[in-house]
KEKEGU-700864 format. One line per field, with one value per residue (C-alpha): y negated, z, x; residue in three letters. Coordinates in steps of 0.001 Angstrom, whole numbers, always signed. Example, Ala and Ser with C-alpha at 12.3 -4.5 7.8 and 13.67 -1.06 7.14 Angstrom:
Y <- (+4500,+1060) $
Z <- (+7800,+7140) $
X <- (+12300,+13670) $
dovex <- (Ala,Ser) $
// end
This chain:
Y <- (+46827,+44332,+45126,+49021,+48778,+46460,+48806,+51858,+51999,+51130,+53789,+56284,+55883,+55456,+58907,+61179,+63213,+62701,+65176,+65568,+65724,+68986,+68815,+69028,+66247,+64549,+60683,+60213,+57742,+59887,+63043,+64364,+64732,+65733,+65960,+65170,+66066,+66072,+62582,+62542,+61006,+60067,+59359,+55942,+55293,+56254,+53860,+51009,+51768,+52197,+48882,+47220,+48366,+46352,+45432,+47513,+50763,+49870,+50513,+54121,+56546,+57116,+60501,+60639,+58397,+60531,+62936,+60195,+57996,+60863,+61894,+58263,+58184,+61444,+60323,+56718,+58905,+61321,+57922,+55980,+58897,+59389,+56078,+55302,+52181,+48950,+47395,+44930,+41424,+41369,+44175,+43022,+39611,+40908,+43105,+40252,+37959,+40981,+41745,+38074,+37795,+40949,+40013,+36210,+37749,+39852,+37094,+35008,+38222,+38414,+34716,+34330,+36947,+35346,+32439,+32572,+34377,+33704,+31559,+29680,+29407,+28246,+25414,+24164,+24247,+21952,+19795,+19218,+19553,+19587,+15686,+14747,+12757,+14493,+13131,+11148,+12916,+11753,+13132,+11574,+12187,+10380,+9912,+9968,+8138,+6854,+3218,+514,-774,+3125,+2782,-845,+710,+3508,+1422,-778,+2230,+3486,+394,+121,+3658,+6456,+9947,+9833,+13590,+13879,+10911,+12663,+15848,+14236,+11400,+12591,+13866,+15144,+19155,+18067,+16911,+20139,+20050,+16529,+14752,+16485,+16442,+18007,+17012,+15396,+13661,+10958,+11590,+14115,+11715,+9525,+5909,+3682,+6035,+6546,+2877,+2698,+5713,+4426,+960,+2074,+2796,+6102,+5835,+2903,+2788,+1271,-812,+694,+2041,+2988,+5652,+7586,+9988,+7238,+5035,+5921,+5097,+6572,+7115,+8026,+10440,+10500,+10446,+12480,+13156,+16967,+18854,+20044,+23584,+26436,+28293,+31303,+28930,+27511,+30279,+31042,+27385,+26914,+30201,+29257,+25614,+27337,+29666,+26844,+24481,+27541,+28704,+25178,+24234,+27522,+27098,+23305,+24696,+27142,+25024,+22031,+24327,+26365,+24983,+24528,+23140,+21535,+20925,+18182,+20026,+16897,+18938,+21811,+21661,+22907,+24562,+27341,+29006,+30296,+31780,+35016,+36587,+35021,+37780,+40457) $
Z <- (+149291,+149938,+146449,+147040,+149899,+148792,+145696,+147228,+148740,+144989,+143531,+145855,+145504,+141635,+141379,+143842,+142808,+144873,+146001,+148455,+152212,+153246,+156796,+159790,+160026,+162780,+163690,+166925,+165729,+167961,+165698,+164513,+160516,+159977,+161891,+160255,+162178,+165513,+164558,+164680,+162096,+163400,+161726,+163119,+161006,+157819,+159340,+159211,+155860,+154500,+155765,+154215,+150878,+147762,+146736,+143780,+145788,+148168,+145235,+145046,+146920,+150629,+150091,+146967,+148702,+151887,+150406,+148859,+151713,+153868,+151397,+151182,+155135,+155155,+152366,+154128,+157561,+156052,+154151,+157795,+159247,+156972,+156913,+158932,+160395,+161575,+160091,+157982,+159136,+156839,+158549,+161791,+161342,+159394,+162386,+164722,+162485,+161913,+165756,+166551,+163928,+165067,+168702,+167921,+166110,+168730,+171309,+168817,+168461,+172352,+172903,+170438,+172236,+173167,+171359,+168716,+170871,+169982,+172652,+171277,+167685,+168443,+170873,+167756,+165624,+167891,+168800,+164809,+163258,+166106,+166029,+162704,+159865,+156961,+154292,+151078,+147743,+144307,+141066,+138262,+134443,+132148,+128503,+128586,+125629,+124710,+124678,+126154,+122692,+122413,+125661,+125116,+121872,+123513,+126376,+123906,+122053,+125315,+125907,+122968,+124096,+123011,+125068,+127716,+127433,+123313,+123168,+125654,+123710,+120289,+121712,+125029,+125253,+128607,+129320,+130496,+127214,+125789,+129002,+128427,+130762,+133570,+136806,+139319,+143022,+144851,+147698,+148544,+148191,+145327,+142412,+141717,+143486,+140475,+139316,+143272,+143198,+140215,+141073,+144568,+143269,+140823,+141464,+140672,+137021,+136245,+133557,+134621,+132582,+131284,+133755,+133615,+135411,+134391,+131901,+130111,+129836,+131061,+130954,+133810,+134646,+138305,+137839,+142039,+145402,+148590,+152092,+152463,+155189,+157697,+156755,+158946,+161101,+159011,+156030,+158179,+160479,+158854,+158911,+162793,+163345,+161455,+163070,+166555,+165989,+164259,+167248,+169976,+168364,+167579,+171360,+172824,+170738,+171627,+175469,+175252,+173176,+175558,+178562,+177093,+177409,+173842,+172845,+169464,+168517,+166116,+162510,+160855,+159583,+158217,+154431,+153589,+150652,+153310,+153075,+149884,+150262,+151042,+149922,+153283,+155771,+153936) $
X <- (-13612,-16642,-18074,-17799,-19676,-22178,-22699,-23112,-26591,-28060,-25744,-27067,-30540,-30123,-27994,-29687,-32602,-35880,-38004,-40827,-40158,-39159,-38103,-40745,-43525,-42148,-42416,-40269,-37502,-35094,-35776,-32321,-32356,-28949,-25527,-22089,-19108,-21164,-22584,-26238,-28516,-32116,-35289,-34937,-31806,-33877,-36611,-34266,-32822,-36041,-37476,-34388,-34451,-34831,-38463,-38392,-37676,-40618,-42679,-41899,-43800,-42106,-41860,-40361,-37473,-37162,-34197,-32457,-32395,-31189,-28466,-26988,-26688,-25196,-22701,-21921,-21858,-18951,-17045,-17465,-15926,-13214,-11835,-8586,-7456,-8446,-12113,-11540,-12394,-15248,-17053,-16207,-17876,-20472,-21552,-21234,-23205,-26270,-26170,-26750,-29714,-31444,-31062,-32435,-35394,-36084,-36174,-38341,-41017,-41089,-41566,-44291,-46717,-49826,-49037,-51502,-54120,-57723,-58126,-55121,-55836,-59575,-58051,-55997,-58671,-60917,-58368,-57861,-61227,-63885,-64450,-62700,-64327,-64165,-61843,-62859,-62656,-63132,-63712,-62539,-61917,-59361,-57776,-53670,-52269,-48471,-49440,-51328,-52675,-54102,-55508,-57131,-58875,-60255,-61521,-63429,-64755,-65989,-67713,-69662,-71254,-69069,-69059,-66087,-65752,-65804,-63205,-60913,-61416,-60179,-57423,-56402,-52657,-53125,-53497,-57273,-58247,-59552,-61843,-63357,-60594,-61713,-59390,-61969,-61975,-58750,-58082,-55561,-52085,-52664,-52406,-49385,-49765,-50873,-53364,-54750,-54952,-56945,-59667,-60230,-61180,-63949,-67476,-69016,-69766,-67314,-64380,-60799,-58834,-55694,-53675,-49699,-48135,-44624,-47104,-48202,-51481,-54647,-58285,-60013,-63734,-64979,-67544,-68488,-67090,-67998,-66869,-65489,-66799,-64126,-62853,-64194,-62070,-61209,-60169,-57336,-56746,-53343,-52348,-53103,-51132,-47644,-48035,-48554,-45825,-43339,-43950,-43086,-40351,-38836,-39556,-37939,-34887,-34353,-35247,-32218,-29717,-30169,-29580,-26382,-23282,-21767,-18536,-18129,-14367,-13203,-13816,-12764,-9498,-11805,-12225,-16209,-14870,-13171,-16676,-15897,-12485,-13808,-10178,-8946,-10773,-9112) $
dovex <- (Met,Arg,Asn,Ala,Leu,Lys,Leu,Leu,Pro,Ala,Leu,Ala,Leu,Ala,Thr,Leu,Pro,Phe,Gly,Pro,Leu,Gln,Ala,Glu,Asp,Ala,Thr,Ser,Pro,Glu,Thr,Val,Val,Ala,Val,Val,Asn,Gly,Lys,Glu,Ile,Thr,Leu,Gly,His,Met,Met,Ile,Leu,Tyr,Ala,Asn,Leu,Pro,Gln,Gln,Tyr,Gln,Gln,Ile,Pro,Val,Ala,Gln,Leu,Phe,Asp,Gly,Ile,Leu,Glu,Gln,Leu,Ile,Gln,Gln,Glu,Ala,Leu,Ala,Gln,His,Phe,Asp,Gly,Thr,Pro,Pro,Ala,Ser,Val,Thr,Leu,Ser,Leu,Gln,Asn,Glu,Glu,Arg,Ala,Leu,Leu,Ala,Ala,Ser,Glu,Ile,Ala,Gly,Met,Leu,Glu,Gly,Val,Thr,Ser,Asp,Glu,Ala,Val,Gln,Ala,Ala,Tyr,Asp,Ala,Gln,Tyr,Ala,Asn,Ala,Glu,Gly,Glu,Arg,Glu,Trp,Asn,Ala,Ser,His,Ile,Leu,Val,Glu,Thr,Glu,Ala,Glu,Ala,Lys,Ala,Ile,Arg,Glu,Val,Leu,Glu,Asp,Gly,Ala,Asp,Phe,Ala,Glu,Val,Ala,Lys,Thr,Ser,Ser,Thr,Gly,Pro,Ser,Gly,Pro,Ser,Gly,Gly,Glu,Leu,Gly,Trp,Phe,Gln,Ala,Gly,Gln,Met,Val,Pro,Asp,Phe,Glu,Thr,Ala,Val,Thr,Ala,Leu,Glu,Ala,Gly,Glu,Ile,Ser,Glu,Pro,Val,Gln,Thr,Gln,Phe,Gly,Trp,His,Val,Ile,Lys,Leu,Asn,Glu,Thr,Arg,Ile,Ala,Glu,Ala,Pro,Thr,Leu,Asp,Glu,Val,Arg,Gly,Gln,Ile,Val,Ser,Glu,Leu,Glu,Gly,Gln,Ala,Ile,Glu,Glu,His,Val,Lys,Ser,Leu,Thr,Asp,Ala,Ala,Glu,Ile,Glu,Arg,Pro,Asp,Leu,Ser,Gly,Val,Asp,Pro,Ala,Ala,Leu,Gln,Gln,Leu,Asp,Ala,Leu,Asp) $
// end
């Protein structure tokens, strides 16, 4: 039963002929697009079905999908009306879960109105960046080899005046070798700890002693350092919006659950593996 219902949408859309929109170009969700044994199907029903189509269908021009979506709803309605008996538990529980999730999403959407206004985003940006000092960044190159002996030999060659980039191109086993070992700019926390410790102890132009990490043995050259400027509001707007929304949702959910009367029975006798026993629903 469940498998048949799951496959029906894809099967219907895959086999029905798609054609251009033939009905009157109305945009109201209440527009009736078909009536099956007296039961109306509206444009709104089609909108929801279209919004939940798999991504590959969303790439198809909507005019080509219109007739297929409508026919699918007609078929589903005819099948649903013909069903005789008590709906299976899987259907009832799925509807309950779907209703719960949709209402919760609607509550969150309404709650978020105004949370990310321009004023709120600006205030959050100012609080985080207005008086913040820029973070130090390092620009380094390295030569990666398998053994400490190789690393020591390479360092001796470099001390004798060999060009770091050329040695990296011929000797480094790391992916940056072909580009002379250049790693570009990075901030604290972006490199493994031992590597970062070695870099931060160097002066610009200085070459490190061999350094071991889980990747092998490194000979590191610090090219230069700088203090990064604070990002502009436009550069971090998306991040700030996400943070504001996440914080607002977390606080709202906590306030509602704290105020709710929630009973939690003893579940020690419930086997978590029961979640996989879907056949029990039928």
